[in-house]
N, C-alpha and C positions, 0 to 999 in steps of 0.2 A: 623215571628220574624226576624228582621234585624241581619246581622252578628255581628254588634257591640253592640247588646243588651247584657245586663249582666244577667246571671242566677245564683241565689243564690243556695247554696247546698240544702236547704229545697225544692226547686222546681226541682232541678236536679235529685235527687235520689228518687226511688220508696220506699215508706214507708207506714205503715198503715194509717198515717195521710195524705199522698200524694200518692194515688195509681196511679195517672196519671203522675208520674215523668218520666224522660227520661231513666234513667239507674238503673238497678236492682243490687244495691250494698249497703253495709252498709257504713256509713260515715267513719268508721275506715279503711275499705278496700279501699275506694276511696282515702282517704288521704295518705294511704300507697303507693298506685299506683302513686300518685302525687310525693311523696318523692323519689320514685324509677325512676321517669321519664317516667313511662308507661302511665299515664293519663296527660291531659293538665294541665298546671300550672294556678292557679287562679290569678286574679288581685286584689290587695289590694284596697278596697274602703275607709277604715278608719282603725284605729288601730285594731279593733276587727271584722271587716267585710270584707269579700272577696267574689268574684264571678267569673264566667267564661264567656268569650265571647261566644255567641251562635255559631258564625262561627268556633271557635276552637272545640267546642263540636261536631258540624256537621262533621268536618274533621276527628275527632277522631273516630266517629261512622262509617264513610265511610271506614276508614282504618281497622276497625275490620273485615270487610268482606274479606279483602285481606290478613289478617294474616294467615301465614302458619306455623304451628308448629306440634309437634308430638302428641298432644292430640287427642282424639277421635273426629271425625267430627259429626256435627249434620246433619243427612241426612234429606232430605225433608220428611215431614209427608205424610202419605198416602193421596190419593185423597179424601177419605171419611172424614178423620180428617180435612183436609184443607177446604173442602166444609162446614163442620159443623162450623169451626172457622170463615170462611168468612161470613156465614149466621148470626151467633150469633153476630159477631162484627158489621156487617152492621146494625143490628137491634138497636144498641146503637150508631150509627153514626161514627164508626171507618172505616178507609180505610186500607186494608191489602196489603202489598207489600212483595213479596218474592224475595230475592236477592241471587244469586248463584255464587260462585267463580268457574269458569269452570276448573281451574287447580287443585283445591283441593277437589272439590265437597262439600265444606262447604256451608251450607245454613243459611241464616239469615232472620228471619221474622220480619217485622216492622209493627206495628199497629199505625196509626196516627189518631189523633182527634184534630182538631184545630191546635194549636202550639205544642202540646205534641206528642211525638213519643215514643213508647215502643218497645224495642228490645228483641227478644227471640233467644237464641242459644242453648237450651237444650230441649229435648222432654218433660221432666217433667214440665218445665215452661209453655209450650204450653198447656199441659193437665190440669194443675192447673188453668190457665187463662180461658180456655174453660169451665171448670166446673163452674167457677164464672159467666161467661156470660150466660151460659145455665140455671144456677140456679136463674137468675134474679138479681144477685148482680151487682151493678154498679161498673165497674172496673176502 
């Protein structure tokens, strides 16, 4: 997807209707972050329609890896869990990337399939997604 492509909120966020979204947040949480300046600002396409530049979203996702704050860090999953996740994800056409910030030891797991990327930054998210994959549910 080119950097100037526009992503509407329905495709941007992970929901029951769109499990292949890019970001796991509710619309109200996302818009709250936009209002606070934490998330990228949308581009108005018409009076009631807005979207985000793909390049802005990519930059924001990359910056999340570098964020250093006082919250608990997501440590790398065990090799066993990582191997299970990689095998289950590959079976459904996903590519797994593990990104580590060497200064903070924060780990971010990215699962990519086509133009969609899913980000995990909490152990519970990894376990829930892995259970879906291993249960044969298309994620």
